[in-house]
N, C-alpha and C positions, 0 to 999 in steps of 0.2 A: 548345473542349478536353471533353476525357471524364474525369469523375469518376467513380471507381468507390468504395462503401464497403462494409464489410464489417463487420458489426455489427448491430445493429437499426433496420432502417427508420423504424420508429416514432420512436425517439430523435433520428434524423437529420433527420426531417422536421420536428417539433418546436421543435429549438434552431437552425434555418436562420436562420441570421440573414441581416437584410433588408440585402443588401450590391450594389452594379452585378456583383461576379464570380459570384455566385449565380443572379442573371437571366442570366448570357452561357454559363454551360456547359452542357455536358449532364451529365446526374444518374443512374448507375443504382445502385442499392440490392440488397446479397444478404445474407443473416442469415448471420450465423457457423454454421459449422460446413459450410458449400456447400463443395462438394467443386472442388480446381483446375479441372478441365475444365470446372465450368458457369460458376464465374469466368469465363473465357477466354471462353465460348460467349457470356455476359451482355457483356464488355465488353475484347474482344482488344488496343481500341489506347487504355485509355485512358492517359492522362498522370498524373492521378495519383489512387493508391489508400489512402481510408482507411481506418484497421482500429482493430476496439475492441483494450483493451489483452492479451485472452486469444483472440484469433482468426492464428492464424499465417499468416504470409506465408512463404516460403520459398523459398528457391532455385528450384525447380523453375517454381513460380508467377512469381517474377522476369525468369527467363531466357526465356521464355513470350511477355512483353510488350516488344517492340519500341520503342512509345511513351513507356515509363513513363520518367518524370522525377523522381515525389519520391513519397513512402511515409511516411502521416503517422500517426501514431499520436494515436486518440483522446483515450489520457490520458496519462500520465508516463513510465509501464513501456513498453518496448520490447522486452523478452530474448522476446518470440513473433515479430520479426522477424528476417531471416537481415540484418544489419547486414552482414557481411563480405561476401555475395553482392553487394549495393545497392553497395556502394563499389566491389566487383570492375567494374561495369558504368560508375562515376558516377553511380549516382542517389542525390538526396539522401535521408538520413533523418530528420526533426524527430519531437519529441514535444512537448506539452502544460507543458513544466518551470514545477513552483511554481502550477500553476493550481487545483491543487487542497488548498496547505497548510493554510488554515484548515479547513476541513469535515475533513481526515484528524486534525489535531490535537484536534476536538473529540470526536471517536472515541477519540481516545488518550484525554483526558483521563475520558471517560464510562468506558472501561473501567477506568482506575485507580479510580475512585470505587466502582466494583460489586464490584472485585475487593475491595478491603477492606473494603466494608458490607456481603459476603457476601449483596450482592443478591436474586441467581435463590433462593440457598437463604431468607431472608425473603421474599420472594414466596410458595412454594410454602409454607413453615410456617402464614402469613394462610391462604392458602385452604383448610388442613387442620386448622384451628383449634387451631393450636400456635405462636400465637404469642407470651406470655408464655413458655411453655418456652425459646422458641428468644432469646427477649429478656434472659430472664434469666440465659442460656448465655454470651449473648454479653456481659454486661456482667462476667462472672466471667472471659472468657477473654480479654477486649479487643479491643478495636481501633483502629487508628490513626487520627488526622486525617491527610487530604493533606499539610496546613500542617506537619508535623512529619515529612512523608520526606523524605529526601534522594533523587533521583531522575537515573537516570545514560541518556544517551540513546547508543547507541551508532549510529553515523551523525548526521550536525548540519546536515544537507541545510535547504532551505525548509520543509518539514514539519517536523524537530526543532526549527528553530528557532520555529517558530508555534508549538511546541506550550509553548517556554521561556515564551512570551511570556503565552500564559495561565496557566503555573502560575507564574508571576513574584509576581504580589498574591495568591496563597495560603502564600506565605512560604517556599514548598522551597527548600532547595537542591538544586544540579543540576553536576554534572560532564555532562563530554561528552566523546566522545572519535570522532577521524576522521583522515583520514591527514596532513592540512595542519591545525594551529591555526590558530582566528581571529585577528585582529588583538585587542590589548588593549582598546581601545576597544570594537569590536561585544561583547566577550566582560563587560564592564561593563556594556554597554549592557540585554544580554540577563539576568544578573545569575548566568552561569556559569562554571564553570572546566572546564581540560582537564584531562582525565588517562588516564595509559595505561589501557590496558583490562585489566586485570588486580586494580588497583586500582580502577576502577569497579564490575566484577563485585563483589569484596569490599567494599564500602563503603555501594552504593545500596539502598534498601526495594524501589528499583522501577528497573527494565532496560526500558528502552521502544528498540524496535529499528528505523533510520531508513536503510536501507541498501538498495541496490539490490538485484538478483540478477545478480550476476557470477560466474566463476570462482572467486573468493576469496570470496564470500561465501556461495554456495551449500553449504546443510547446517552453514553455522559454529556455529549453535547445537549443539553435540549435548554431547556426555555431557562432555567435560571442560571446556566452556565453564560447563555449569550446576554443575559441580561447585563453581567457582570462586563464584556467588553463594553470597549466605546464606541459612539455612533458613529463613528468614521474608522469601525475599524476593518480588516478585510480577516476570513476565515479560508483557511488551505487546508485542503483535505487531501492528503495522497497517500495513506492508510488505507481505509476500510470503511464503507458506508456503514455498517453494521455500529462505530463509533457516535453517529448523527442522527439526533432524531430530525428524522427530516419533517416531519410536520414543523415542530417548534422552529428549524431555520428558514422554512419557508414563511413561515408567519413574522418572522423578523425581519426578514426581506423585502416584505411585502411594507411593514409597519418604519423601514427604514431606518430599522434597532441597530444595525449594522451596513455598513457600506459598500459588500460585496464578498462575492465568497468562490473560487476556485476549487473544483471539486475533479478528481481523477477518478474516482470511484463515489457510487452509489449502491444503496440496499433496496431491492435483491439485487442480484443480476443472473442471467440479462437483465437489464435493467428495462422495466415495466411501463406504459404509455398512462397509466393512471398515477406514478411515480408526483407528490404535488411539486417537486422541483424541475421538474419536467414541466409545469403544467400554471406556471406564476404568469402575472399579468404581464403585459409588455413592457409597464416602464420597470419592475424589479426583475425582469429576464434579461433585461439588456445589464444588471448587474451582479450576471451568473455567467461564470466561464466553464464549461465542463471540457474534459477530454474522457478517453472509452476506457480509462484502468489501462493505460501504455507507460506509468513512469516506470515498470519496473521489466518491462522484454523490449526492452533494445537489444540485438543481436548479441554484445558482447558479454552481455549479462547471462543468457542462456549458455554460450558456449562455457563458461564459471563455472555456471551450476550444473551441467551437464558430467562437464569433467568431476567436479565432486560429488555428485550421485556413483558415478560409477567408481571413484577410486573406495567410496565408503561400501559398496558391496565389492569391491576386492577384499580389503578388510575385512566384512564380514565374511569371504568364503577362506580367508589363509588365519578366520579366529583373533582377529586382532582389534584393539576398542578402534569404536565409530566415534567420526567428531560430528560436531554442530547435533547431540543426542536432545532430543527434548524428554524423551521416557526411556 
């Protein structure tokens, strides 16, 4: 069996598990950004393609690989894979659902705290000799403890639920919105309550995004969405940049219509210098915390993900049912 990986060869080699399947296959690695014709020259007869979350696997490539049976995302996201083209040819598409829940939840909590405590502004003040001036101002203006906040989850899958588990000991009140409410037993276990999206936005001090990119969610955080948030509200995005209308968020931050934003992801990636959120005024920029989309890329996640990918490849070779299949 020939397996083609599209992404980082160094990462593929580092996290390659010691399993019988990894010793039995022929492995070809291509870096992200390699054109389709080069991929086809490297591995035209590949049975499996493993792609990192932002490497496109398009209909043209899928159509040109006659032996392709499985396309596997290296992560949770699979929006860069043309799922419809794969489905039309009977090719399975799988992801690593839930594998990064804990590490993304940590990132979400970190961004919440950094926004509430104005961490970047504080760091700069200390470095520039303005510690006492900023401290005095923060004591007068006040800032909230995380445990005093009501946190709302827009989308509440594995990552949202892991974040709730981390927040519950802090004493946060927590609301969530998703298409189908959880059963009451799980709600009680997590300490959450279902709410309509409008009620969640109007009520919560912190709104945390945990939805995948779909036609329904792309650009959902728009002017209307942001106008329903509290003016002292904080927006956290550890999901995908495509969920947010970035012009609308920049305008809300400039106008002071929301207090702060903690963003692990922007759109597009790599982030371009003309992105409105990296070109805010000096005042508005102090209320935004960026991280370089590292919420889900801790070492443990990659060890779990790559083991799961290769175990699925072994299932494919044995004619067994695949796990985490999205089509």
